[in-house]
N, C-alpha and C positions, 0 to 999 in steps of 0.2 A: 413703830417709829424708831429710827436709829439716830444716834448722835455721831456726826462725821466731821472730821477736820479735813479741809481741802487745801492743798498747797500748790502754788503755781510759781514756777521758776522764771528766770529772766527772759528766756526766749518766748515763754507763754504770755508775758506781759510786755513784749518788746515795743509796742506802740499803742496808741489809743484804740485802734481797730481790734487789736488782740485783747486788750483789756475788756472791751465790750463783748468779745467772744467768751472770755472767762466769765463775765457777769451772766451770760446766758446759761453757761454750764452750772453755775451756782444756783441760779433760779430753777433750773430743771430738778436739782436735788431737793430744793425747798418745796417745789410743787409735788414731789413724791411723799411729802409729809415728814421729812427728816429735819432734825435740828442741825444747823450747819454753822461752823466757824471756818474762816479762811485765813491762811497765812500766805504772804506774798514776798517775793524777792524784789530787788530794784529792777527797773527796766533794763533790758540787755545793753551792756556797754557803759551804763551810768556809773557803776561802782569803780570800774577801771579809770574813768575820767576823774572821779573824785579823788582816787588814790594818786593819780598823776598830779593833780593840783597840789596835794599835800607835799609830795616829793619835790615839786618845782618851787614851792614856797620855801621849804627848808628840808633838805635830805635827812636831817637829824631832828625831825619834828617831834613835838610832844605827843605821846601816844593817846593821851586823854582827848586832845583836840582832834587828832586823827579820827577817833571814834565818833566824836560829835559831828564831824563832817561827813564821813562815809555812811553813817546811819541815815542820812537824809534821803538817800535813794529809795529806801523802803517806805519812808514816810510819804513821799510823793505817790508811790504806787498804791499804797493802802487807801489814801484819800481819794484818788481817781477811781479806784474800783468801788469804793463806797458810793460815790456819786453815780456811777453807772448802774449800780444795783438799785439805788433810789429811783433812777429814771425808769427802771423796769417794774417799779411798784413794790420793791422789797425794802423793808425797814432795815437799814444797815448803818453801821458806824465804824469809823476807823479807830484803831487803838495802837499806840506806840508801846514799846516794851516797858517803859517806866510807868505807864498808866495802869497796867494790869495788876500788880507789877510782875515782870519776869526778873527775878533776883539772880544775879550772877556773882562770881568772884571778881576780883579787881585786876585780872590779867588782861589789860586793855589790848585790843587787837586780836586776842584769841581766848576770850573769856569762856568759862564753863557755867552752865545754868545750875544754880543751887536749888531754886524753888520757884514754882509758879503758883500764885494765889488765884485759883480759877473760880472761886465761889460767885463773884459778881457776874462773870461771863455766863456761868451756868444759869443763873436767874434770868438774865436777859434772853438767852437762847430759849428757855422754857416759855418766855412770853412772845417768841417769834422773831426776835431780833437776830441779825447776822453780824457777828463781830468780824471785822477785817483787820487782822493783826499784822503789824510790820515784822517780818522775819529778821534774823541775823543780829538782833539787838536785845539788850537788857539794861538793868541798872545795877551798878556796883555798890559795895558797902559805903563808899564815899559819896553816894548820891549822884554819881556822874554816869552818863550814858556809856555803855560798853558794847563792843561788837564781838561776835562769836567766831570770827575767822571765816575764811572762804568756805562756801557750802553751808554756812550756819543756818540758813533758812530751813533746810531739811530738818536740822536738829530742833529748831524752834517748833516746827510743825508736830514732830513726834512728842516732844516734851509737853506741848499744849494738849495733844490728844490724851496723854497720860493724866494731866492735871484735870481735864474735863471729863475723864472716864468715858472717852469716846469709844464707840464700837469699832471704828476703823479710821485710819489716816490715809487719805488718797493723795498721792504725790503725782502731780501732772507735770510732764516734761516734754521734750521733743522726740522721745522714743515711746513706743507703745507697750513696753514691758521689758522683762529681763530675758535675754537670749542665752542659749547654750554657749555661744561665743560671739565675737564681734561679727555681726552680719555683713559688715562692709568688706571683711576679708574672706569669710566663709559664707558663700551664698546659700548653703544648705542649712545654716544655723536655724534653729526653731525656737519659738517663744515658749517659755515655761508658764504653765498655768499657776503653779505654786512652787515656792522655794523656801527652805527653812531659814530661820534667822542665822544659824551658824554658817550655812553655805553662802548666804548673801554677804555676811560679814567678811568671809574669806575672799569672795569675788570683789567686793568693794576695796578691800585692803590690797588686793593683788592686781589692781589695774582697771577693773570694770568701773566705768564712770557714771553708772545709772543712779546710784545712791551714795551719799557721803558717809564715810565710815562711822563717824560719831553718831549719826542719826540711827544707823543700824544697831550700834551698841546700845543706845538708849531704848530702841524698840524692843530689843531682846531682854534688857533688864526689866522693863515695865510690862512686857508681854503685850505691846501695842501691835495690832494687825495692820500691816502697811500694804497698800496696793499701789503699784506703779502703772500709770496710765498716760496716754498721749493727750495733749491739749488740742491737737489738730485732727483727731478722728474719734469715732465712737467705738473703736475696737476694744474688746476685752483686754484687760491688762494682766499683770502678774501679782499674785498675793504672796507677801512675805509673812510667814506664820510659824506656829509651833510645829514640831515634827509630828505630833499626834494628829494634826489636821490633814496630813498627806497619807493617803491610804496605801499607795504602792510606791515605795521609795526607790528611785533609780540608783544604780551603783555609782554612776558619775552624773552629776547634774550640769556641769559646765567646765569650760576651759578658759582661763583668764591669762592675760599677758601684761607685762609692764616694761615699757622702754625706758623707764626712769631708774635705770640701774647702771652702776659703774663698778668695775672689779679692781681690787687692789691686792697685790701679792707681795708679801715680805719674804725675801729669799734668804736662807741661811740664818735663821733665828735659833738661838740655843734651845735645846729640848730639855727644859727643867721646870720645876714648879714656879708659879708666879709670872711666867712669861705672858700668858694670855691676859692676865689682869694688868700687866705692865703695858700692853698694847691697847687694850680696849678701854682702860680707865681714862686716859687722857682724851680719847675720842668722845667718851660719854660726858666728860667735864666740859667739852666744847659743844655739847648738844648735837652731836653727830650720831644719827641712828645707824647701827650696823645690822645688816639683815642676815644673809647667808654666810656661813663660815665653814671652811674645810681646812684640815691640817694634814700635811704629808711629812712623815718622819723619814729622815735619810737612812740609808742602809747601815751606817755605822752607829745610828741611834743618838748621835751627838747634836745634830741640827735638824731643824724642821722648816718647811715652807708654810706660811700662814696666808691663806687666801680668804677674802671676805668681800662683801658688797656694801656699798653706801648709795644714797641717792645721787644722781648725776650732778645735781646742783651743789652737793656737798663735797664733790671730789677734790677740788682745789684746796678747800679748807682742810679736808682730811689729810691730804699729802703734806700740807704745811704743818699741821699738828705733829704728824709722824716725824718729819724732819727736825722740828724745833723742840718738841716736848718729850719725845720718847727717850727713855733711858736704857731701853733694851737694844743691844747692838744687832745689826743685820747687814747682810752683804749687798743686797740690791732691793730697790723698790720699783715694781712694775705696775702700770695702770692700764685699763682698757675701758673705753666708753662704749665700744661697739658690741654691747651684749644686751640680751633681753631675757627676762624671767618668764617662763611659761609654767602654768600651774594647772593641774587636774584636780577638780574639787567634787566631793560627793560624800554625803553623810552615810551612804551605803558602804563606804570603805571600812567602817567600823566592824562590820560582820563578814567581810569578804576579803580573801587573800588574792594576790596576783595583780592588783591594780598598778603598782609601781613597775612590776616586771613587764607588763604590757606597754607602759609608757616608754621604758628603756629600749625594748626590742623594736617598737615602732620607729623611734628616732634612729636607731641603729640601721634599720632597713633603708632609711632615707639618707644615710651617710652623714647624720647630724651628730657632732661630738658634744657630749655633756661635760660641762666644765665644773659645775658645783651642783650638789643635790641638798635639798632640805625637805623635811616631812613634818606633818602634824597628824592628828587623829583622822582628819577628814580632807587632807590635801597632800599632794606631792608636787614640789616645785623643782625645776631645773634651770640652770643658767646655760644659755647657748649663744652662739654668734648671732648678732642681730640680722644678718642677711638671710637667715633661715627661718625667720619668724612666721611668714605666711605658709611656707611648706610644712612647718611643724604643726601649726594650728589645724590645717586641713587634714593632715595625716592622722593626728590624734582624734579629731572630731569623728572621722570615719571609723577609726579603730575601736572607739568606745560606743559605736552605733548610735551617735547623736544626730546624724544627718536626717533632715526632714524627709518624709516619704514623698 
């Protein structure tokens, strides 16, 4: 007998017919003799509608009331799924975050889980009951409902799996696993049987939308084995697990891309100590995350050009901060929204040389200019013109021998 947490996203519970389909999947797991807990998102589109209501009522609404409103989407889904499971003869009960409780901090709208007290749920599961837990929500130190930010139901599921000492957390979505790259762009992309936490974390943070970044961080921290599956088929999924579980590690596991990038270049900045701090300090104070950075020193050694990337949504705010708050003089400010970050990811890079060189030469052969480069132990990222996204992905996918046979 295994203990499993099953999580179903918004598209999986988009209407009553789909909720009934989810109930059948849960029953199948129970019929195999497993102890099961379920986490659900709001029905597709519901959270957006609730957010719109809040904004329409008052654009500067109270964040505590916002949480009380948007958390109701998951409350409805969990209750409906419990009813559908009862209809199939399964003893089920819905649980809201505050009832378990899922204890969070008080950062309303983007709270973080502090602790889940899972003892009561474990006792009920051992007696054959299926808890259906509302994802995306908790209770803060002020005893008010909190929400965990977009994608928070994935985080709820993984945190619940850790608290319940589950053998696995199965996350059901509208795709049937993790692919070597976006199969909508590269038709030869293949589904991975297994991927390490570190690789999945890089892929999630670099643009792959399969799993939410915070949920992967939590899975890695608590060593929760996560399986990505489709709600709409019985195809095998992808297991996110420890490196030790993967017998033969590929050099490169996948290629991710992110269109959510904008490039900023400050031309003619003085080349002296404290300049970087003077530029990035005010941006940090404005909660603007800076990603890739490159510095080019002029021939005379007196000035430098500083190029860096921010999220597209932060570009206008970033330029405003630079113009209004920067005490560092510069000659010109250039921006570019038409860029994309392409990343090659693989834990095998730790022990093999030449991965970056292959990336650079492949792009050069296709006439694609690299604007910025950043690296980590298991990834190489480059910034290129957005128009070359599909060409770059296909060329790199073939170069690293990732194409499906």
